[in-house]
RONUMAR-304902 format. One record per residue (C-alpha): x, y, z; residue in one letter. Coordinates in nm, 3 decimals. Example, Ala and Ser with C-alpha at 12.3 -4.5 7.8 and 13.67 -1.06 7.14 Angstrom:
<pts>
PT       c1       c2       c3  residu
PT    1.230   -0.450    0.780       a
PT    1.367   -0.106    0.714       s
</pts>
This chain:
<pts>
PT       c1       c2       c3  residu
PT    3.215   16.782   15.575       m
PT    3.251   16.950   15.236       k
PT    2.967   17.100   15.036       d
PT    2.977   16.970   14.679       f
PT    2.892   17.317   14.551       r
PT    3.229   17.440   14.678       d
PT    3.443   17.177   14.503       l
PT    3.636   17.278   14.191       d
PT    3.632   16.913   14.085       v
PT    3.251   16.917   14.085       l
PT    3.247   17.229   13.870       h
PT    3.485   17.063   13.622       a
PT    3.265   16.750   13.620       a
PT    2.957   16.964   13.562       h
PT    3.127   17.145   13.273       d
PT    3.216   16.806   13.123       l
PT    2.852   16.694   13.142       v
PT    2.740   17.012   12.968       v
PT    2.992   16.953   12.687       v
PT    2.875   16.593   12.646       v
PT    2.512   16.705   12.653       h
PT    2.576   16.962   12.383       d
PT    2.754   16.719   12.152       i
PT    2.499   16.446   12.218       s
PT    2.243   16.658   12.035       q
PT    2.418   16.556   11.713       s
PT    2.429   16.183   11.792       f
PT    2.232   15.968   11.548       p
PT    1.889   15.870   11.675       e
PT    1.910   15.527   11.513       d
PT    2.234   15.415   11.681       e
PT    2.137   15.065   11.799       h
PT    2.458   14.951   11.966       f
PT    2.404   15.164   12.277       g
PT    2.725   15.366   12.259       v
PT    2.546   15.700   12.275       t
PT    2.337   15.596   12.577       a
PT    2.650   15.466   12.750       a
PT    2.829   15.797   12.683       i
PT    2.558   16.004   12.844       t
PT    2.526   15.766   13.139       q
PT    2.902   15.765   13.205       a
PT    2.915   16.145   13.182       a
PT    2.627   16.186   13.427       l
PT    2.779   15.935   13.668       s
PT    3.092   16.147   13.716       i
PT    2.938   16.440   13.907       p
PT    2.675   16.215   14.066       r
PT    2.952   16.008   14.229       s
PT    3.111   16.322   14.370       i
PT    2.782   16.453   14.506       v
PT    2.699   16.120   14.670       v
PT    3.045   16.105   14.828       g
PT    2.999   16.455   14.970       c
PT    2.654   16.373   15.093       g
PT    2.781   16.089   15.307       r
PT    2.969   16.342   15.517       g
PT    3.314   16.191   15.564       t
PT    3.648   16.233   15.392       d
PT    3.658   15.858   15.328       d
PT    3.318   15.869   15.159       a
PT    3.426   16.167   14.949       l
PT    3.746   15.983   14.850       r
PT    3.536   15.683   14.743       t
PT    3.306   15.909   14.542       g
PT    3.605   16.070   14.373       l
PT    3.754   15.731   14.294       e
PT    3.425   15.620   14.139       h
PT    3.415   15.944   13.939       a
PT    3.765   15.868   13.812       s
PT    3.648   15.528   13.692       g
PT    3.352   15.680   13.511       y
PT    3.584   15.937   13.350       a
PT    3.799   15.653   13.215       s
PT    3.486   15.481   13.087       e
PT    3.376   15.802   12.916       l
PT    3.718   15.848   12.761       e
PT    3.705   15.497   12.613       y
PT    3.349   15.541   12.487       l
PT    3.441   15.867   12.316       m
PT    3.734   15.694   12.143       l
PT    3.496   15.421   12.030       l
PT    3.240   15.677   11.913       a
PT    3.510   15.844   11.707       s
PT    3.623   15.519   11.553       e
PT    3.271   15.413   11.449       v
PT    3.184   15.758   11.312       g
PT    2.945   15.888   11.577       i
PT    3.168   16.188   11.648       i
PT    3.446   16.361   11.455       d
PT    3.804   16.430   11.563       d
PT    3.726   16.788   11.664       e
PT    3.452   16.671   11.901       t
PT    3.682   16.406   12.044       l
PT    3.943   16.676   12.115       e
PT    3.682   16.899   12.280       e
PT    3.572   16.625   12.517       v
PT    3.934   16.528   12.574       g
PT    4.011   16.882   12.689       g
PT    3.721   16.876   12.933       s
PT    3.828   16.534   13.061       l
PT    4.182   16.662   13.111       s
PT    4.056   16.958   13.312       e
PT    3.842   16.726   13.524       f
PT    4.135   16.492   13.590       k
PT    4.351   16.784   13.701       t
PT    4.087   16.901   13.948       r
PT    4.032   16.543   14.063       l
PT    4.402   16.496   14.141       a
PT    4.405   16.825   14.333       e
PT    4.103   16.726   14.541       e
PT    4.240   16.379   14.615       l
PT    4.569   16.541   14.718       g
PT    4.384   16.753   14.976       e
PT    4.213   16.457   15.144       l
</pts>
C-alpha cells in the first residue's frame, strides 16, 4: 500500500490545484455559465482521485484513482481552453496552467508505469 504523501504525482496534482486556486482569484464574480466553478471542481478532483485510490489500499484501486485523475486533468485542460476563448483568462494564464498540467501528466505516466 502506498501513502499518497509519498507520490510525486500527488505533489504535481497539488501544485496544479494551487496554480488554479491562485488564478481563480481573478475570475469574474458574475460569470453565470458555470465555467469557473467547473474549473475549480475539476482541479480539486485530480488530487482527490489519487488520494481515494491510495486510501483503498490496493494497486488496482490506485490505478483506478490515477485513471480518474487523468480524466479530470483532460476536463480541466478543456475548460481552461474554453475559459481562454470566452475571455475569462488570458493566454499567459493558459500557458501557466498548461505547464502545470504537463508536469502532472509526466508524473502520472511515471506512476502508472510503476504499477
